[in-house]
C-alpha angles and dihedrals in degrees: 000000000000113000129190098236099046096060115117118262137272098028133176121237119205103223106224089345126282099339093169090066108024142019107292117253092021128125087241089055092052090046092054090050092051086047090058092049103259112156095195134041131186120219137174121241127204135167134236126228089258095050106265124139117230134172115251135121107213127058093238134043114250119280089252089069092055145285114325098326105183116197095216089057097050132074124245092254092051096048095044094045098059118103114230125198112253096007147067094247135255114330128202119253092238091066090059094050096048098037092062108030094173097045121099124219141199103214111207102205111206102188135039085228090070094063103087098035090048092050087052093048095048091052093046094053097036094240099126095108098046100054133074114207118220113179113200119179101207109144095101129067112311095249090066097049113129142167100242116230093189095056092055093041086058092049092053091048089053100045105025135224097323088070115097119212136168120241120257132245094265092049093047092050091051089049090054092046101044108013094242141076125249114268112277093018106133102171111142105204139045113216125184154101123299101188115093095219090079094060095084091044099047105020095168100042122097114283121188114219123176088255093054092047092050090047091048090051093052090048091053092252119142119222131230115190139178111263091221089085089067130265097246091052090048093048091049090054092049099245113176104210135017124219112205142182089194103058096167091057093044093048091050093051096048090047091052086051094048089243098118116104093220088054088058094045093049090049092052090047090054093045090051090050093052091053097042 
């Protein structure tokens, strides 16, 4: 069984799937990322009014679907029955987890109400060990956005030590300030933005500075950073995984550097054929 923490490092993470070739957060986008060779995909998780988990980023559906259609106020049947331009519609999270049983996921949980239903779903489909939970409270004004420590702490309480989560905004600030996590904090990944221009837009969100990355490494915490900072910069800092909105570009750069898993498999296959 594939588990999140046993993947090779470094790895590429397709942010919301293959957004360059299909609608983000769609089954088609994830399939295209898989076809390119990605081992990990990040998708966003929301909950309907009747407690079903679906994959969508924003709190509302696009204006083309109707006036101010808020997912949290709609039933599952209402959400999934709406036709959306350029995509097959909103899909349930369960379809993503069961369609690709060897794929690992970062699940960006968008509402606290998702926590307990998500714990049940991951248990039911046997996916606890191949996800990493990242809980981002982003429904309010951008200056209030945070990565919620308490959501992920509750997920770990429900699912045990096998579950991988990121560390929240409070924990990451403490890591940068003191070089250590707060007592009892067991998040395994730091996930955030490296580029300084995001600080004014998202002042409370996780920002990865070289100091935070070094402290994370010293504490045994792996680091996922946005690819937009540049692959060479991230490799120099020792980042473990790269989240990207440009999967083709990242794939090409990692292949060039011999970092893509497919490159290693192909090389091993060729060497085996030579010695056969």
